[in-house]
SERO-4910 file (N, C-alpha, C, O; in steps of 0.05 Angstrom, whole numbers):
BEGIN
 pado doro    nc1    nc2    nc3   cac1   cac2   cac3    cc1    cc2    cc3    oc1    oc2    oc3
  Met    A     14    -26     -1      1      0     -1     17     26      0      8     47     -8
  Ser    A     41     24     12     59     49     12     70     52    -13     74     75    -20
  Val    A     76     31    -30     81     36    -60     63     49    -75     68     69    -89
  Trp    A     37     36    -73     14     51    -87      4     79    -78     -7     95    -93
  Ala    A     10     84    -50      4    112    -46     25    134    -57     20    157    -63
  Thr    A     52    120    -57     73    139    -68     69    141    -97     75    162   -108
  Ala    A     60    119   -111     53    120   -140     33    144   -149     37    162   -166
  Phe    A     12    137   -132    -11    155   -138     -3    187   -135    -11    204   -152
  Ala    A     14    195   -113     23    220   -113     42    226   -135     44    249   -143
  Ala    A     57    207   -145     77    215   -167     57    218   -191     63    236   -207
  Val    A     37    206   -197     16    213   -220      9    240   -216     12    255   -235
  Val    A      0    248   -196     -7    274   -191     17    297   -194     12    321   -200
  Ala    A     40    287   -190     59    305   -190     67    305   -221     75    327   -231
  Phe    A     66    287   -234     71    289   -264     48    302   -280     54    311   -302
  Met    A     25    303   -271      3    315   -282     11    343   -282      1    357   -299
  Gly    A     28    354   -263     34    383   -265     52    392   -292     53    415   -300
  Ile    A     64    370   -302     79    375   -324     63    382   -350     68    402   -363
  Gly    A     43    365   -355     26    369   -378     -2    385   -372    -19    389   -390
  Leu    A     -5    392   -350    -30    406   -340    -31    434   -354    -52    443   -362
  Val    A     -8    447   -356    -14    476   -368    -15    476   -397    -19    497   -408
  Asp    A     -9    451   -411    -11    451   -439    -34    458   -453    -31    472   -473
  Pro    A    -58    450   -446    -82    460   -461    -88    488   -455   -101    502   -471
  Ile    A    -78    499   -431    -88    525   -426    -69    546   -432    -76    569   -427
  Leu    A    -42    542   -446    -22    559   -451    -33    582   -470    -27    605   -465
  Pro    A    -49    576   -491    -59    597   -506    -82    615   -486    -86    639   -490
  Ser    A    -93    603   -472   -114    616   -452    -95    635   -431   -101    659   -427
  Ile    A    -76    625   -419    -59    639   -402    -49    663   -422    -54    687   -416
  Ala    A    -37    657   -443    -25    683   -458    -48    705   -462    -45    729   -457
  Gln    A    -70    695   -471    -92    711   -475   -102    728   -450   -107    752   -451
  Gly    A   -103    713   -428   -113    723   -402    -96    741   -387   -104    759   -373
  Leu    A    -70    736   -391    -50    752   -379    -39    772   -400    -18    782   -394
  Lys    A    -49    778   -425    -36    790   -447     -8    786   -450      6    806   -449
  Ala    A      1    762   -453     29    755   -456     34    742   -484     16    735   -498
  Thr    A     58    740   -491     67    728   -516     71    698   -510     74    690   -487
  Pro    A     73    680   -531     78    654   -526    107    648   -510    109    634   -490
  Ser    A    127    661   -522    153    658   -508    155    669   -481    172    661   -465
  Gln    A    137    687   -475    135    695   -443    123    672   -426    132    663   -406
  Val    A     98    663   -440     85    640   -428    102    614   -422    101    601   -401
  Ser    A    118    609   -442    138    586   -445    153    585   -417    156    563   -405
  Leu    A    161    609   -407    175    611   -382    163    594   -359    177    586   -340
  Leu    A    136    589   -361    125    572   -340    140    544   -339    142    532   -318
  Phe    A    149    533   -366    161    509   -362    193    515   -353    205    501   -337
  Thr    A    204    536   -364    229    542   -358    237    544   -332    257    533   -322
  Ser    A    219    562   -320    226    568   -289    224    539   -272    242    531   -257
  Tyr    A    200    523   -277    195    503   -267    219    479   -268    227    467   -248
  Phe    A    226    476   -291    249    453   -295    275    464   -287    291    450   -275
  Leu    A    280    491   -292    308    503   -281    308    496   -251    327    482   -242
  Val    A    289    505   -235    291    501   -207    292    470   -202    307    463   -184
  Thr    A    278    453   -214    277    423   -212    305    415   -213    315    402   -195
  Ala    A    318    423   -236    341    413   -243    363    420   -219    375    402   -208
  Val    A    365    444   -213    384    453   -190    378    440   -168    396    427   -156
  Ala    A    351    441   -159    343    425   -134    351    397   -133    356    387   -111
  Met    A    353    384   -153    359    355   -153    385    352   -138    388    332   -123
  Leu    A    406    371   -142    429    366   -130    428    368    -97    447    359    -83
  Ile    A    410    377    -87    403    376    -57    386    355    -48    385    349    -24
  Thr    A    371    342    -64    353    322    -55    363    298    -39    350    290    -20
  Gly    A    385    288    -45    401    267    -32    410    278     -4    405    265     16
  Trp    A    422    302     -3    429    314     20    407    318     41    412    313     64
  Val    A    386    326     32    361    330     47    350    302     58    347    299     82
  Ser    A    343    284     40    330    260     49    350    241     66    341    223     81
  Ser    A    377    245     62    394    229     78    393    241    109    402    228    127
  Arg    A    382    262    113    384    274    139    357    276    155    356    278    179
  Ile    A    333    275    138    311    273    150    294    251    143    272    249    153
  Gly    A    304    234    125    289    211    118    273    214     90    266    236     82
  Gly    A    269    193     78    251    195     52    223    203     55    214    219     39
  Lys    A    209    192     77    177    201     80    179    231     83    167    246     68
  Arg    A    196    240    104    195    270    106    200    288     82    189    309     78
  Thr    A    216    276     68    228    291     44    204    293     26    195    315     19
  Leu    A    192    270     20    167    268      3    146    287     11    133    301     -6
  Leu    A    141    289     39    119    307     53    127    336     45    111    351     34
  Ala    A    150    342     50    157    372     44    156    377     16    149    399      9
  Gly    A    163    360     -1    158    366    -29    129    371    -35    120    392    -45
  Leu    A    113    350    -27     82    354    -32     71    380    -19     52    391    -29
  Ala    A     83    391      6     71    413     18     77    436      1     61    455      0
  Leu    A    101    437    -11    112    458    -30     96    459    -52     87    481    -58
  Val    A     90    436    -66     73    439    -90     49    445    -84     39    459   -102
  Ile    A     33    440    -61      9    447    -56      8    476    -54     -7    489    -68
  Val    A     25    489    -35     26    516    -32     32    534    -58     20    555    -62
  Phe    A     49    525    -74     55    543    -99     37    537   -119     30    555   -134
  Ala    A     27    512   -124      3    511   -141    -19    528   -138    -28    541   -157
  Ala    A    -28    527   -113    -50    546   -103    -46    574   -109    -63    587   -120
  Leu    A    -19    586   -100    -12    610   -108    -10    615   -137    -14    638   -145
  Ala    A     -6    600   -151     -5    602   -182    -30    608   -193    -33    623   -212
  Gly    A    -54    595   -178    -80    603   -189    -89    632   -184   -108    641   -195
  Thr    A    -72    645   -164    -79    672   -155    -64    694   -177    -72    717   -180
  Ser    A    -45    684   -189    -26    705   -203    -42    725   -223    -60    718   -238
  Gly    A    -32    750   -219    -40    774   -231    -24    780   -258    -32    794   -276
  Ser    A     -1    766   -258     19    773   -280     33    749   -292     31    728   -279
  Val    A     45    748   -314     61    725   -319     84    720   -305     92    697   -302
  Ala    A    100    745   -293    118    743   -275    114    730   -250    131    716   -240
  Glu    A     90    736   -239     79    724   -214     80    694   -222     96    679   -210
  Leu    A     66    685   -240     59    658   -247     86    643   -252     90    622   -240
  Val    A    104    655   -268    131    642   -269    146    636   -245    159    616   -242
  Gly    A    143    658   -224    156    658   -198    143    632   -184    157    616   -173
  Phe    A    117    631   -184    107    609   -167    110    583   -182    112    563   -167
  Arg    A    111    580   -207    118    556   -220    147    546   -211    154    522   -209
  Ala    A    163    568   -207    191    560   -197    191    548   -168    208    531   -161
  Gly    A    173    556   -152    172    544   -125    161    516   -126    172    499   -113
  Trp    A    141    511   -142    128    486   -152    149    469   -160    150    445   -152
  Gly    A    169    481   -176    190    464   -183    210    452   -160    217    429   -161
  Leu    A    216    467   -142    226    460   -119    213    435   -107    224    413   -106
  Gly    A    190    440    -99    174    418    -89    173    393   -103    173    371    -92
  Asn    A    171    397   -132    170    370   -150    198    361   -150    199    336   -153
  Ala    A    219    371   -147    245    360   -143    248    342   -119    256    319   -121
  Leu    A    241    355    -97    243    338    -73    225    316    -75    233    294    -66
  Phe    A    201    316    -87    183    294    -84    192    270   -105    194    246    -99
  Val    A    196    283   -133    202    259   -155    225    242   -149    225    218   -151
  Ala    A    249    260   -140    272    241   -138    272    226   -114    284    205   -115
  Thr    A    260    233    -93    256    216    -71    234    191    -76    239    167    -71
  Ala    A    213    201    -87    193    181    -98    207    156   -109    202    133   -100
  Leu    A    222    160   -128    236    139   -145    252    121   -127    251     97   -129
  Ala    A    265    133   -110    282    116    -87    265    102    -69    271     79    -62
  Val    A    242    114    -60    225    102    -42    208     76    -55    206     55    -43
  Ile    A    198     81    -79    184     58    -90    206     37    -98    198     14    -96
  Val    A    231     41   -107    250     19   -112    254      7    -87    252    -18    -86
  Gly    A    258     20    -66    266      9    -39    242     -7    -28    246    -29    -17
  Ala    A    216      2    -31    194    -15    -20    179    -36    -38    163    -52    -29
  Ala    A    186    -35    -62    171    -50    -81    183    -81    -79    207    -84    -77
  Ser    A    167   -101    -79    178   -129    -72    186   -143    -99    197   -165    -98
  Gly    A    182   -130   -124    186   -143   -150    214   -135   -162    219   -141   -185
  Gly    A    231   -122   -146    259   -116   -156    258    -86   -168    237    -74   -173
  Ala    A    283    -78   -172    289    -50   -183    274    -47   -211    263    -26   -215
  Glu    A    275    -70   -231    266    -61   -256    236    -61   -255    224    -44   -269
  Ser    A    223    -77   -242    192    -73   -241    185    -47   -226    167    -33   -234
  Ala    A    200    -42   -203    193    -14   -191    197     12   -210    181     30   -209
  Ile    A    218     11   -226    222     32   -246    202     34   -267    196     56   -275
  Ile    A    190     10   -278    168     10   -294    140     20   -282    123     32   -296
  Leu    A    139     14   -254    118     25   -239    119     54   -239     99     68   -242
  Tyr    A    145     63   -236    149     94   -233    144    108   -259    134    130   -259
  Glu    A    152     94   -280    147    107   -307    119    103   -316    111    118   -333
  Ala    A    104     86   -308     75     82   -315     61    106   -296     39    115   -303
  Ala    A     73    114   -276     61    136   -262     65    160   -277     47    176   -281
  Leu    A     88    162   -287     96    184   -306     77    186   -329     63    206   -333
  Gly    A     76    167   -342     59    165   -366     30    171   -360     17    186   -374
  Leu    A     21    160   -341    -11    164   -333    -13    195   -324    -32    208   -333
  Gly    A      5    205   -308      6    230   -300      7    248   -326    -11    265   -328
  Ile    A     23    247   -343     26    263   -365      4    262   -385     -3    281   -399
  Ser    A     -8    237   -384    -34    232   -402    -57    247   -390    -72    262   -403
  Ala    A    -61    244   -363    -83    256   -349    -83    283   -345   -104    296   -343
  Gly    A    -57    294   -344    -54    323   -341    -66    340   -362    -81    359   -356
  Pro    A    -60    334   -388    -76    352   -406   -109    350   -403   -123    369   -406
  Leu    A   -117    329   -399   -148    325   -394   -159    340   -371   -180    354   -374
  Val    A   -147    338   -350   -152    354   -324   -151    384   -331   -169    400   -327
  Gly    A   -125    389   -345   -125    422   -353   -146    427   -373   -158    448   -370
  Ala    A   -152    414   -390   -172    423   -409   -199    425   -393   -213    445   -396
  Leu    A   -207    404   -375   -232    401   -365   -237    428   -347   -258    441   -349
  Leu    A   -217    433   -330   -218    454   -311   -213    485   -325   -226    504   -319
  Gly    A   -193    485   -344   -186    504   -362   -203    515   -380   -199    538   -387
  Asp    A   -223    502   -389   -245    508   -406   -260    532   -390   -268    552   -401
  Trp    A   -263    525   -362   -276    542   -346   -262    566   -339   -272    588   -342
  Asn    A   -241    561   -330   -223    586   -324   -195    575   -323   -191    552   -313
  Trp    A   -175    590   -334   -151    581   -334   -136    577   -306   -116    564   -303
  Arg    A   -148    590   -286   -137    590   -262   -147    560   -246   -135    552   -225
  Ala    A   -166    549   -257   -176    527   -241   -156    505   -240   -151    495   -218
  Pro    A   -144    496   -262   -126    475   -261   -103    477   -237    -97    456   -226
  Phe    A    -94    496   -230    -77    500   -214    -87    496   -183    -72    488   -165
  Phe    A   -112    503   -179   -127    500   -152   -134    469   -154   -136    456   -133
  Gly    A   -137    457   -177   -146    430   -178   -122    410   -171   -126    389   -159
  Thr    A    -99    417   -180    -74    401   -173    -66    405   -147    -56    386   -135
  Ala    A    -70    429   -135    -64    431   -104    -84    414    -88    -78    407    -65
  Thr    A   -109    407    -97   -126    393    -84   -119    364    -85   -120    350    -65
  Leu    A   -112    357   -109   -102    329   -115    -80    321    -98    -79    299    -86
  Met    A    -58    344    -95    -36    336    -82    -41    335    -53    -28    319    -39
  Ala    A    -58    350    -44    -65    345    -15    -76    318     -6    -72    308     17
  Ala    A    -90    306    -26    -99    278    -23    -77    260    -21    -78    242     -4
  Gly    A    -55    263    -39    -31    249    -41    -16    250    -13     -9    230      0
  Leu    A    -13    275     -5      1    279     22    -18    262     43     -5    249     58
  Val    A    -43    261     45    -59    250     63    -51    217     62    -44    203     82
  Leu    A    -53    208     38    -46    181     35    -18    173     42    -14    151     52
  Ile    A      3    188     37     30    184     44     32    186     77     46    170     90
  Val    A     19    203     86     21    205    117     10    182    128     24    170    145
  Thr    A    -12    172    121    -29    148    131    -18    122    123    -22    104    139
  Leu    A     -5    115    100     -1     91     87     32     86     85     40     63     84
  Leu    A     49    106     85     76    103     80     88    100    109     85    118    126
  Lys    A    101     78    113    116     77    136    141     94    139    153     97    118
  Ala    A    151    104    162    172    122    162    199    108    153    208     89    165
  Thr    A    210    120    132    232    106    119    262    113    138    267    135    147
  Pro    A    275     91    139    299     94    154    321    116    143    325    117    119
  Lys    A    334    132    161    353    150    146    375    132    138    380    112    151
  Pro    A    389    139    116    412    123    109    436    124    128    443    145    139
  Ala    A    447    100    132    472     96    151    492    123    146    501    137    164
  Val    A    496    128    119    515    149    112    502    173    102    485    171     84
  Arg    A    508    196    111    493    219    101    507    224     70    531    220     66
  Thr    A    490    234     53    496    242     28    510    269     29    499    287     42
  Arg    A    534    274     16    548    297     14    533    313     -9    522    302    -29
  Leu    A    532    343     -3    523    358    -26    537    355    -52    525    358    -73
  Ser    A    563    349    -51    577    346    -75    576    314    -89    590    307   -108
  Ala    A    560    298    -76    558    273    -86    545    269   -117    555    253   -134
  Pro    A    525    283   -122    513    281   -151    535    290   -171    541    277   -192
  Ile    A    545    312   -164    566    321   -183    589    305   -186    598    300   -209
  Arg    A    599    295   -163    622    272   -166    612    249   -179    628    238   -195
  Ala    A    587    239   -177    573    214   -189    579    218   -222    589    201   -236
  Leu    A    572    245   -230    575    249   -258    602    246   -271    604    245   -296
  Gly    A    623    244   -252    650    234   -260    653    208   -273    674    203   -286
  His    A    631    186   -268    632    165   -280    622    166   -311    600    174   -319
  Gly    A    639    157   -324    631    156   -358    605    150   -366    591    164   -381
  Gly    A    597    127   -354    572    115   -363    548    135   -358    531    140   -375
  Leu    A    548    146   -331    528    160   -321    528    189   -336    507    199   -344
  Ser    A    550    200   -340    551    225   -354    540    223   -382    526    241   -391
  Thr    A    548    199   -397    541    195   -421    509    193   -421    496    207   -436
  Thr    A    499    177   -404    471    176   -402    456    201   -399    437    206   -413
  Ala    A    466    220   -379    456    243   -371    456    261   -396    434    268   -405
  Phe    A    479    267   -407    482    288   -431    464    277   -454    451    293   -467
  Thr    A    462    251   -459    445    242   -480    415    245   -476    399    249   -495
  Ala    A    407    244   -450    383    253   -442    378    284   -440    355    293   -444
  Leu    A    397    299   -435    394    328   -440    383    335   -469    363    349   -472
  Phe    A    396    324   -489    392    329   -516    361    318   -522    344    331   -535
  Tyr    A    356    294   -511    330    282   -515    309    300   -503    289    305   -516
  Asn    A    314    309   -478    293    324   -463    288    352   -479    265    361   -479
  Phe    A    308    365   -492    304    386   -510    281    380   -529    260    393   -531
  Ala    A    288    358   -543    268    351   -565    243    345   -553    224    353   -566
  Phe    A    237    333   -530    212    322   -518    198    348   -511    174    352   -518
  Phe    A    213    367   -497    199    393   -487    191    411   -510    171    426   -508
  Thr    A    205    409   -528    198    426   -556    169    417   -561    152    435   -561
  Ile    A    163    394   -564    137    384   -570    118    394   -549     99    407   -556
  Leu    A    124    388   -522    107    394   -503     99    423   -499     75    429   -497
  Ala    A    117    441   -498    113    473   -495    105    486   -521     89    505   -520
  Phe    A    115    478   -547    109    497   -567     84    490   -583     70    506   -595
  Thr    A     80    462   -584     57    450   -602     31    462   -594     15    467   -612
  Pro    A     23    466   -568     -2    481   -566     -9    506   -581    -32    512   -587
  Phe    A     12    519   -586      6    546   -599      4    543   -630     -5    562   -644
  Ile    A     11    522   -639      6    515   -669    -15    499   -677    -20    495   -700
  Leu    A    -29    489   -655    -54    468   -659    -78    487   -666    -96    478   -680
  His    A    -80    511   -657   -100    530   -660   -128    516   -651   -148    519   -665
  Met    A   -127    503   -630   -153    490   -619   -161    499   -594   -146    514   -581
  Thr    A   -186    491   -585   -197    498   -559   -181    478   -539   -168    458   -546
  Pro    A   -183    489   -509   -170    472   -488   -179    443   -492   -163    424   -488
  Tyr    A   -202    439   -500   -210    410   -497   -196    397   -524   -188    374   -522
  Gly    A   -193    411   -545   -178    401   -569   -150    392   -564   -140    371   -571
  Ile    A   -138    413   -550   -109    409   -542   -103    388   -522    -83    374   -521
  Gly    A   -124    388   -504   -124    369   -485   -127    340   -494   -112    323   -486
  Ser    A   -147    334   -513   -151    310   -527   -123    299   -542   -114    276   -539
  Val    A   -112    319   -556    -86    308   -572    -65    302   -551    -49    283   -557
  Phe    A    -61    315   -529    -38    308   -513    -47    287   -497    -29    273   -489
  Phe    A    -71    282   -491    -80    255   -479    -73    232   -495    -61    213   -484
  Gly    A    -79    231   -521    -70    213   -539    -39    207   -538    -29    185   -539
  Trp    A    -27    227   -536      2    229   -536     12    215   -509     31    200   -510
  Gly    A     -2    221   -488      4    216   -460     -2    185   -460     13    170   -446
  Val    A    -21    175   -472    -29    145   -472     -4    132   -487      6    112   -477
  Cys    A      6    141   -506     28    129   -523     50    128   -506     62    107   -505
  Val    A     58    147   -490     81    149   -468     77    129   -450     95    113   -446
  Ala    A     53    125   -437     49    105   -418     53     77   -431     69     61   -422
  Leu    A     37     71   -452     39     43   -461     67     36   -473     76     13   -472
  Ala    A     80     55   -484    107     48   -491    128     45   -469    148     31   -473
  Ser    A    124     57   -447    138     57   -425    135     32   -412    156     22   -404
  Val    A    113     18   -408    106     -2   -393    105    -24   -408    114    -43   -397
  Phe    A     96    -27   -431     96    -53   -450    115    -53   -472    122    -74   -481
  Gly    A    125    -30   -482    146    -26   -505    173    -32   -495    187    -48   -507
  Ala    A    180    -20   -475    208    -14   -466    222    -41   -460    242    -49   -472
  Pro    A    207    -54   -440    220    -80   -429    227   -100   -449    250   -108   -451
  Pro    A    207   -110   -467    212   -129   -483    234   -120   -506    250   -137   -514
  Leu    A    234    -96   -514    255    -86   -532    279    -85   -522    297    -88   -538
  Gln    A    285    -79   -495    311    -84   -482    321   -110   -481    345   -114   -487
  Arg    A    304   -132   -475    314   -157   -474    322   -167   -501    340   -183   -503
  Lys    A    309   -157   -524    311   -166   -552    336   -150   -565    353   -161   -579
  Met    A    336   -126   -559    356   -110   -574    379    -98   -556    400    -90   -566
  Gly    A    375    -96   -530    391    -83   -515    387    -51   -508    380    -35   -525
  Ser    A    392    -45   -486    384    -15   -478    395      5   -495    381     24   -500
  Val    A    421      5   -504    435     23   -521    419     25   -546    412     46   -555
  Asn    A    414      1   -557    400      2   -587    372     10   -585    359     18   -604
  Val    A    361      6   -558    331     18   -561    330     48   -559    312     62   -569
  Leu    A    351     58   -544    355     87   -545    362    100   -571    353    122   -578
  His    A    379     82   -587    384     96   -615    357     93   -631    352    111   -647
  Leu    A    342     75   -629    317     69   -646    298     91   -636    288    107   -652
  Ala    A    293     93   -611    271    113   -601    282    142   -609    265    157   -618
  Leu    A    309    152   -607    317    181   -616    311    180   -646    299    200   -656
  Ala    A    318    158   -661    313    162   -688    286    171   -696    280    190   -711
  Leu    A    269    151   -682    241    156   -688    232    184   -680    219    199   -695
  Leu    A    240    189   -656    231    220   -646    240    242   -667    225    261   -673
  Ala    A    265    239   -678    274    255   -699    256    254   -725    250    275   -735
  Val    A    248    233   -734    231    230   -755    202    242   -752    190    251   -772
  Phe    A    192    241   -727    167    250   -717    168    278   -717    149    291   -724
  Gln    A    193    290   -708    192    321   -705    192    332   -732    178    351   -738
  Ile    A    210    317   -752    209    329   -782    183    326   -794    177    341   -813
  Gly    A    166    308   -784    138    302   -794    121    326   -785    107    337   -802
  Ile    A    123    336   -761    108    358   -750    118    382   -764    102    401   -768
  Ala    A    142    384   -771    154    411   -785    140    412   -813    132    434   -821
  Leu    A    139    390   -826    132    391   -852    100    389   -862     90    394   -884
  Ser    A     90    381   -839     56    372   -841     41    396   -840     51    417   -830
  Gly    A     12    394   -850     -7    410   -842    -20    406   -819     -8    391   -803
  His    A    -42    415   -811    -55    411   -783    -61    383   -778    -57    374   -756
  Val    A    -71    366   -798    -75    339   -787    -51    323   -781    -49    306   -763
  Gly    A    -32    330   -801     -3    316   -794      9    325   -770     22    309   -757
  Val    A      5    350   -763     16    359   -735      5    343   -714     20    333   -697
  Ile    A    -20    339   -712    -37    324   -694    -26    292   -693    -18    281   -673
  Val    A    -27    284   -715    -18    253   -721      9    248   -710     13    229   -695
  Phe    A     30    266   -716     55    263   -710     61    268   -680     78    255   -668
  Thr    A     44    291   -668     50    300   -643     40    273   -624     51    269   -602
  Ile    A     20    256   -632     11    236   -618     25    211   -616     27    197   -596
  Leu    A     37    206   -643     61    185   -647     84    190   -631     96    171   -621
  Ser    A     92    212   -627    120    221   -615    117    211   -588    137    210   -574
  Gly    A     94    204   -577     92    191   -548    106    164   -550    117    157   -530
  Ile    A    107    151   -569    116    120   -570    149    124   -563    159    111   -545
  Pro    A    163    141   -580    193    142   -574    200    154   -548    219    146   -535
  Ile    A    182    175   -538    188    184   -512    181    167   -492    195    167   -472
  Gly    A    158    148   -494    156    131   -472    180    110   -472    188    102   -450
  Leu    A    190    102   -492    211     82   -495    233     97   -480    242     86   -460
  Asn    A    242    120   -489    266    133   -479    260    138   -447    279    132   -431
  Asn    A    240    146   -438    236    151   -404    242    127   -393    258    130   -375
  Thr    A    236    107   -396    239     77   -383    269     74   -385    283     74   -365
  Val    A    278     73   -408    307     63   -412    326     80   -401    345     70   -388
  Phe    A    323    109   -405    341    125   -395    342    123   -365    363    124   -353
  Thr    A    317    120   -353    316    120   -325    329     94   -314    345     98   -296
  Glu    A    325     72   -323    337     48   -315    366     48   -317    382     41   -299
  Ser    A    374     59   -344    407     61   -346    418     78   -328    440     73   -318
  Ala    A    405    101   -323    419    117   -300    421    106   -275    440    112   -260
  Met    A    403     89   -267    401     75   -242    424     52   -241    437     48   -221
  Glu    A    428     40   -264    444     16   -264    475     17   -279    492      0   -277
  Val    A    475     40   -291    504     44   -307    530     50   -288    553     47   -295
  Ser    A    523     59   -265    550     64   -246    544     49   -219    524     35   -215
  Asp    A    564     53   -202    562     44   -179    553     61   -156    553     53   -133
  Ala    A    546     82   -162    534    105   -145    509     94   -131    496     77   -142
  Pro    A    503    103   -108    474     96    -97    453    106   -115    457    126   -129
  Arg    A    432     92   -117    414    101   -133    402    132   -130    398    146   -149
  Pro    A    399    138   -108    389    166   -101    409    188   -112    404    210   -122
  Val    A    433    178   -109    455    197   -119    457    200   -148    459    222   -160
  Ala    A    457    176   -160    459    174   -191    432    188   -204    433    203   -223
  Ser    A    411    182   -192    386    195   -202    389    229   -198    384    243   -217
  Ala    A    397    237   -176    403    265   -173    420    274   -194    410    292   -208
  Gly    A    442    267   -198    460    276   -217    449    272   -246    454    289   -263
  Tyr    A    436    251   -252    425    246   -281    403    271   -280    405    289   -297
  Asn    A    386    271   -263    364    288   -268    376    317   -267    365    332   -283
  Phe    A    392    326   -256    403    353   -255    412    358   -282    413    382   -287
  Val    A    420    341   -300    432    347   -328    408    347   -347    403    364   -363
  Arg    A    393    323   -343    375    321   -365    346    344   -361    332    352   -379
  Trp    A    343    349   -338    321    370   -336    331    397   -344    314    415   -347
  Met    A    356    403   -347    368    426   -359    358    427   -391    358    448   -405
  Gly    A    350    403   -399    340    404   -429    309    413   -430    299    425   -449
  Gly    A    297    405   -408    271    415   -404    267    446   -397    247    458   -406
  Ala    A    286    456   -382    291    485   -378    297    500   -404    286    522   -408
  Leu    A    314    490   -421    322    508   -442    301    507   -466    295    527   -478
  Ala    A    291    484   -472    275    479   -495    252    498   -499    250    511   -520
  Pro    A    235    500   -476    209    519   -482    213    544   -489    199    552   -508
  Phe    A    232    560   -478    235    584   -488    252    589   -514    244    606   -530
  Ile    A    273    575   -518    287    571   -544    271    568   -566    271    584   -585
  Ala    A    254    542   -563    235    534   -586    214    554   -591    208    559   -615
  Thr    A    202    568   -571    179    584   -578    190    608   -588    178    618   -607
  Lys    A    211    620   -579    225    641   -590    233    640   -618    229    659   -633
  Leu    A    245    618   -625    250    612   -654    225    611   -669    223    623   -691
  Gly    A    204    596   -656    178    593   -674    166    621   -679    155    626   -700
  Glu    A    169    640   -659    155    670   -661    171    684   -680    158    699   -696
  Glu    A    199    682   -682    213    701   -699    223    690   -726    229    705   -744
  Ile    A    224    663   -728    234    655   -753    214    636   -768    211    640   -792
  Gly    A    202    617   -756    182    601   -768    172    579   -751    188    568   -735
  Val    A    148    571   -752    140    549   -736    154    522   -738    155    507   -719
  Ser    A    164    517   -759    177    491   -767    202    487   -754    211    465   -747
  Val    A    217    514   -751    247    513   -741    248    499   -711    268    484   -707
  Pro    A    232    503   -693    235    488   -670    239    457   -670    255    445   -656
  Tyr    A    223    448   -687    220    419   -692    246    407   -709    254    384   -706
  Val    A    257    424   -723    280    418   -739    304    416   -719    321    398   -721
  Leu    A    304    433   -699    324    435   -682    320    413   -660    338    403   -647
  Gly    A    294    407   -655    291    379   -638    300    356   -652    309    338   -638
  Ala    A    300    352   -678    307    330   -693    341    331   -691    354    312   -685
  Val    A    350    355   -695    380    356   -692    388    349   -667    409    337   -666
  Cys    A    374    355   -644    382    350   -615    380    316   -611    395    304   -595
  Cys    A    358    302   -627    360    276   -626    385    262   -638    397    244   -627
  Leu    A    391    274   -663    415    259   -674    441    267   -658    459    251   -655
  Ala    A    443    292   -647    462    295   -629    465    275   -604    487    266   -597
  Gly    A    440    270   -592    443    249   -572    452    220   -584    469    207   -572
  Met    A    442    213   -606    455    188   -617    484    191   -622    499    172   -621
  Ala    A    493    212   -627    522    217   -634    534    212   -606    550    193   -605
  Val    A    528    227   -581    539    223   -557    542    190   -552    562    178   -548
  Leu    A    517    181   -555    512    147   -548    536    133   -567    552    117   -557
  Tyr    A    537    140   -592    559    123   -607    585    127   -599    599    108   -592
  Leu    A    594    156   -598    621    161   -592    633    152   -564    657    148   -561
  Arg    A    615    151   -546    620    143   -519    609    117   -512    604    111   -488
  Arg    A    604    101   -530    591     73   -523    609     56   -505    599     39   -491
  His    A    636     62   -508    653     43   -491    646     47   -460    651     30   -444
  His    A    633     71   -454    624     74   -425    598     63   -419    586     68   -398
  Leu    A    589     50   -435    560     40   -430    561      6   -429    540     -8   -431
  Arg    A    584     -2   -426    588    -33   -428    573    -50   -404    565    -73   -407
  Ser    A    572    -35   -381    556    -45   -358    530    -51   -364    520    -71   -354
  Leu    A    516    -36   -382    488    -39   -389    486    -68   -406    466    -81   -405
  Val    A    505    -74   -418    505   -101   -433    498   -125   -409    482   -143   -412
  Arg    A    512   -121   -389    511   -140   -368    482   -138   -353    470   -157   -344
  Val    A    473   -113   -353    446   -109   -340    424   -122   -358    405   -134   -348
  Asp    A    428   -118   -383    407   -133   -403    410   -160   -403    390   -173   -409
  Ala    A    434   -172   -399    438   -198   -398    424   -210   -371    414   -233   -370
  Gly    A    424   -193   -348    412   -203   -327    383   -204   -329    370   -221   -316
  His    A    369   -186   -345    345   -184   -351    335   -210   -368    314   -223   -363
  Thr    A    351   -215   -387    344   -242   -401    348   -266   -385    333   -285   -388
  Met    A    367   -267   -368    369   -293   -350    344   -293   -332    333   -315   -327
  Arg    A    336   -271   -322    316   -274   -303    290   -286   -318    277   -304   -307
  Asp    A    284   -276   -342    263   -281   -362    263   -314   -366    242   -328   -365
  Val    A    289   -326   -371    295   -354   -375    289   -371   -347    279   -393   -347
  Ala    A    297   -356   -325    294   -373   -299    263   -376   -293    254   -395   -280
  Thr    A    247   -357   -303    219   -358   -297    202   -375   -316    178   -380   -312
  Val    A    217   -385   -339    202   -405   -358    201   -433   -344    221   -444   -336
  Pro    A    176   -443   -343    172   -473   -326    181   -493   -347    175   -494   -371
  Ser    A    198   -509   -335    208   -533   -353    186   -551   -361    166   -554   -348
  Thr    A    191   -564   -384    168   -584   -395    179   -611   -397    164   -630   -405
***
């Protein structure tokens, strides 16, 4: 029950990523802001999330996982509610930054708590975590559209309410987690990135996240649809993310290996980005939804690779990895939207495709750092063989 309570709260936390998608044009209209100004909602959120990742291990090793989760949830509740009261874009961007701090404390710790508490092993726990991510990302646009069609402020108050429910569940169902025997140093995540495999995974994920959040942050402005229409498109996209994360990534890893799956997913994402850039309205909708497939594959494989590629403790590896990769989420929304405003709406997606190719180049040039993933993939295959009954 503690795992499911944490997973539910994780779903709500990830809803916050896609929640604002359907209402981005409404926010721009309501606050008399440009698309690039509104895109700072993502930039402030992910920039603070990325930097805060560096302190999550330091905090949780001193106050324990449960208290860290609750502190993160409390911050999200407060700042999500304050976001709903914003009178200007600057206020909204600032409150989203505070939201990002709470999100970092919760998300980084939630993965470690789920992995530690689940009985099915690290691989199953990570798949559960990624399922929560996919479900949250897919539900977020629907909730945002439903509430945002009434008023653009409502989704923020709705998120605060759902997060309060998650806080109650964790308070009542999650047992107090023991403090680690050794306290994590503030420098530990940066030191962990000195491992060639972890840094390769992290910087490849940075390029991937740039492409990912180009789609998430800029596409609502070129769909020219109502909040319900935008929410429906990104709901379909989120369903593809969830299905690919849970049902697509594991068998492909066993068959092809983690590194090859990453190459395949990045190549597919590049193709779909070019498809968005060159298509009319219907094509934009179709390729946006389909882009959820490689994004789902990448999310699961990148997360598992970051946890397994080095000998650093999982919370420390997660913090270092997320610090680098969320920088892509911080940079992409503003850069992509500004390019779309000033040069052309196809340019952000061409740049996103180039970032996918850059990620593939990093993987190939530094492939010797990822040899440990071959052993991890072999372990997955051996466990599958061991579970096949003899005849």
